[in-house]
N, C-alpha and C positions, 0 to 999 in steps of 0.2 A: 887457750881453753884448757881447763882442768881435765886430765885423762879420765878421772872417775865419773865425769858427766855422762859418759856412754853407759855406765853401769846402772844408773837409775831407771831407765826404761826397762832394762832386763829384770830389775827387782819388781817393778810394777807389773810386768807380764807374769812373773812368778806368782804374785798375789792373785792376779786374775785367774790363772790356771788352778791354783790351789783352792780358791774359793769355789770354782765350779766343781772340783772334786768333792769338796765338803758338801755342797748342795746335793750332788748325786748320792753321796753316802747317806745323808739324812733322809732324802726322798726314798731310797731303797729300804732303809730301816722302817720308815713309816708305812710303806706299802706292805712290808712283811707283817708288821704289827697289826695293820687293818685287814690282813688276809686278802689283799688284792693280788698278791703273788706269793707263791710258795718259796721258802728259803731254798728248797731243792733246785729251783730254777737256776740259781746262781752257781751251782756246782759245775755245770757244763753248758749252761745257757741254752739248753734244748729240751728241758723238762717243763712243758707248759708254755705260757706266754707271760710277758710282762705288760703292764699298762703302757699305753702310748707315750705318756709323759716321761716315764722312766727310759723308754727307748730314745726319746728326743734328748734327754739329759745325758745319757750314755754316749750318744753320737756326738753331742757337743763336746764332752770331755775328750773323746777320741780325736776330735778335730784339733784340739790344743796340742796334740802330739804328731801332727802332720806338717804344717807349714812353720809354726813357731820355733821348732828346733833350728831351722835355717836362720831365723832371726837371732837366736841366742849365739849361734856359731858366728854370724856376722859381727855381733857385738864383741865376742871374744877375740876374733881376728883383728878387729879395729883397735881394740884396747892393747893387745900384745905387740902389735906392729907400730904402735905410737901414731896411728892414723886418725886419732880423734880430732874432729873439727866440728864447727857449728852445723855444717850440712849433715854430717853423719848423725849428730845428736837430734837434729830436727826430723830426719827421716825415721829415726828410731822411735821418737815420741809420736810421730804420725802413725806408725805401725801400731803402737800400743793403743792409741786413741781409736783407730779404725777397728781393732779387735774388740775393744770395749763396746763400741756401738754394735758390732756384729753380734756379740754375746747378748746384748740387750734386745736386739731384734730377734735373734734365733730363739731365745728363751721367753720372749714376750709374744708379739703379734705373729712372728715367724713369716713375715712378708718376704717371699722369696726374691722379688725384684730388688727391694731395698737391701736385703741381706747379701745378694750377689754383688750389688754396687759397692757395699762396704768391704766385702771380701776382696774385690778387685782393687779397691783403694789400698788395702793393706798389702796386696801383692806389689803394687807400684811403689809403695814406701819401702818395702823389702828390697826390691830391685834397686831403688835409689840408694839405699844403704850400701849394697854390694858394689854398685858402680862407683860410689864415692870412695869406697875402700880401694878398689882396683885403680882408680885415677890417682889416689894418694900414693899408692905403692909405685906406680909407674913414674910419678914425678920425682919421688925420692930415690929411684933406682939409678 
């Protein structure tokens, strides 16, 4: 398997995260322009309130900087140790797919049960990626 194959899910995850940041930025700009929130609010985040939709978007972006860094680290370790195999790549793509569905649910219907399920699936995929890495390292040691 080509070692670069493990990088593509990381690139996809980058674009998912980057797009959510852009959506939040545009939503904040529009909310300020419509006078739904004062620009002063964003200085310290305690001067007034922001609309619930902005809070949801901000929380979603923050979520992309909680578990996904462990994913990117797993990809990096898998790549630099030469541990890229079909299982690692499959777990990586499963993680990205679950995170895409999670984003769709969170920013759409926000059905907590479905969101929790997809979040759990992404955690299992992440664990699978790391277990595959550890297994690969112990076999080659």
